[in-house]
Residue, then its C-alpha position, 0 to 999 in steps of 0.5 A: d819478870y813476874a814468875l813468882l813462887s806460889p803453890g800453883t806455879l810450883i805445880e805448873r812448873s813441875l809437871g812431868q817431873p819426879i816428886k814424892v807424895v807423903r801420906t800420913n795415917r790418920r789412926t797411927g800417925r805414921q808417914q809413908t813416902v811414895d815416888a810419883t810423877l806429877v801429870q796434872g795441875p794446878y787445877g785438879l792434881m793428878v800423880r802417877t805412882a807404881e799403882g797407876v794414876e790417882a787424884l791427889g788429896c782425895s783419899g780422905g787422908a793427909e797428903r802432901l807433895v815434896l819437890g826435889a828443887v824449886p823449878e828454874g825461872l821462879t823467884d820470890k819477888p819480881s825482878l827486872s831482866t835485860i838482854v844485852e848484845v855484846p859484839a866482843p868478849t868484855r867485862a863491864k858494869l851496866t847501869v839500867s835506868y827505868l821508871a819504877l811504878g808504885v814509887n811517888w812523893q809529895a811535899d808536906y809542910v808544917a807552919r808553926i805560928h809564933p805567939d805574936g800572930q805575925r810570923l811563922d816558921l815553915t818546914g817542908w818535907l819530901t814524903l817518899v812513898n814506896s807502895g810496891g814490893s821492891q826495895f831500893a837500898n842506898a839509892k841516890t834520890q831526886a824528886v821532880a816538882g811540877k806536873l809531868a806529862r805521863r801516859p797511863v801504864r798498865v802492867d801485868r804484875g802476875e798472880a799468885r796461883s793457887i791449887h784447886r782439887a777436883c774431888w770431894p775429900m774427907d768422905t764427903t759428896h758435896f761442897g760446903q763447910a762445917p757449921p761454925p763452932p758455938p760462940p764463946p761465953p760472954l766475958p765478965i762485966p769489968p768494974v766501973m772505973s773513972a776515966a783517966p785524964m788523957a795524956r798530952f804530948g807536945a812537939d816540944e817533948i820530942m828529943v832529937t840528938g845529933a846535928r841539924a839535918k841536911l836539906a835537899e838541894q833545889s835546882n832547875l830542871g827545864d820547867y821543873k824544880l829538882y830536889t836532890l837528897p843530900e844522902p842515899v836513901t833506903l826505901n823498903a817495900r811498903q815504906t814511907k820516909q820523909v826528908a827535909f827540903l825547906d826550913q824557913k824561920d820568921v816568915a811574915f804573914q797576915r791573918l784574914y777572915a774571908v767572907a764570900m759573896d755572890s751576885y745571885d743569892g737572895y740574902d733575904p733581909a727577914d732571915a739574914p744568914v750568919i756567915t762564919p768567915d774562913v781563917v786565911l793565912r796570907l803569905e807573900n813568897k818573897t825573900a823580903n818576907g822571909l821566904g822566897k823559895p819555890l813551894p811544890s804542891g802538897a799539904l800544910s798543917a798549921i800549929e799554934t801555941a795554946a797554954g804553952r803547948p803546940t796545938f794542931a790548928g788546921e790543914q790545907a792543900v797547897r798548890d805549886v807556888a813560884v817565887g813572888e806569888p801570894l799564897d792563901l792558906v784556909i785553915g778553918r772557920a772562925m768562931d768569934v767573928h761573924a758576918r750577916p749579909r743582907l740584900v737591902e735594895e734591888r732595882t731593874l734597870s734598862k737593857g736587862r740590867v739589875r742593880r743590887t745593894y748589899e749590907l754586911h753586919l760585921a762583928n768581932a768578938k775577939t780581944a784583938p783587932i782583926t782584918v775581914e776580907i769581903r770577896h764578891d764573885p764577879s762571874a755574872p754577865q756584865f758585872k761591875v761595882v757601882g758603889e763602894p766605901a773604899r776602892h776594891d782590888m782583885r784576889d784570886g779572881k774575886v772583887a775584894w775589900r778589906v775592913t779592919l775591926q777593933a776588939g769587940e767592934s761591929r760595923i756595917f759595910r755597904y756596897s752596890i753591884q750591877r749585872a745582867d738580869 
């Protein structure tokens, strides 16, 4: 029910009812109360008094209405009503289940990378969002992970109706507003001060008192995953809360630097572009690697340690990842790893085919060894690899090679492909 309290609905539900009109004398400040009946509104207020029918708010003085009670059927917040047929008198407790609009959730992950650069701690949070105006107090809460089929629903949420006066009050005969007041004088110029150093707060400075939080329990729901929160949750209107559902320590991962190539780019040797590779954290969702848990889609933030402090290192959207699947997280671009691709040979073959040979100049300016992954898009017609220094594999639908570069090392990687012209 969306019959909400507002000035307009109060007037609309009080038509024909006795009310009181309180008028204030502008010179003396004295108030006079007149008994009246509301005969029109909320678009153009009309009241009937002992002196006849008159428009309210048009006398030029201060006037207000006083109602004896709130009209029946109005509420200060939306409510859900049901009509139940009972064949015989009884006393029973009814439970109503419904799909609430404006309540949603998503998964948010935090990956804290260890200083060795080979393992991380992965924490997952169920972020509950109530964008509506209803409160859910001590509610047993479950979250369903997966893409549920839902039909779009349009709900009439009602409106807070206002009051419109059909006259020119205050002795005026036109619409408009008074001119704005003059601007205030400018503030005095503050004295020049040196900038204070920015305060830095790390996650290790946050103190938490109490036992370790209970995690949401994961189970199967048909083709979906169901997360049952360990305790009832109170979610107020316009509130967001987080409940942990994943806490995995020492998850193994591999850091890669990915370079994307395609079959149609010119890669002019005279003006070879410099590519800054994507920084990729590759995880295998397996128990042997410290994970082996279903990962609902959401967002992940990566945290690395710099000068002994945890520092934000990038974020990435996460798809639904089943147990056993790989997961590549692109958290940014490298500054001290470069790739310069060149098209060194292009030949036209018979039957409308083209053979292209590429060279990539790879450079590692880091002080530690790295692995560069070259990914070539194979979507061109009649595509195939015809020359390569090492056997390729497929990653996310791309032909991929991996090259290890030592600290400060540069290397040329050369390969050839064939496609339709």
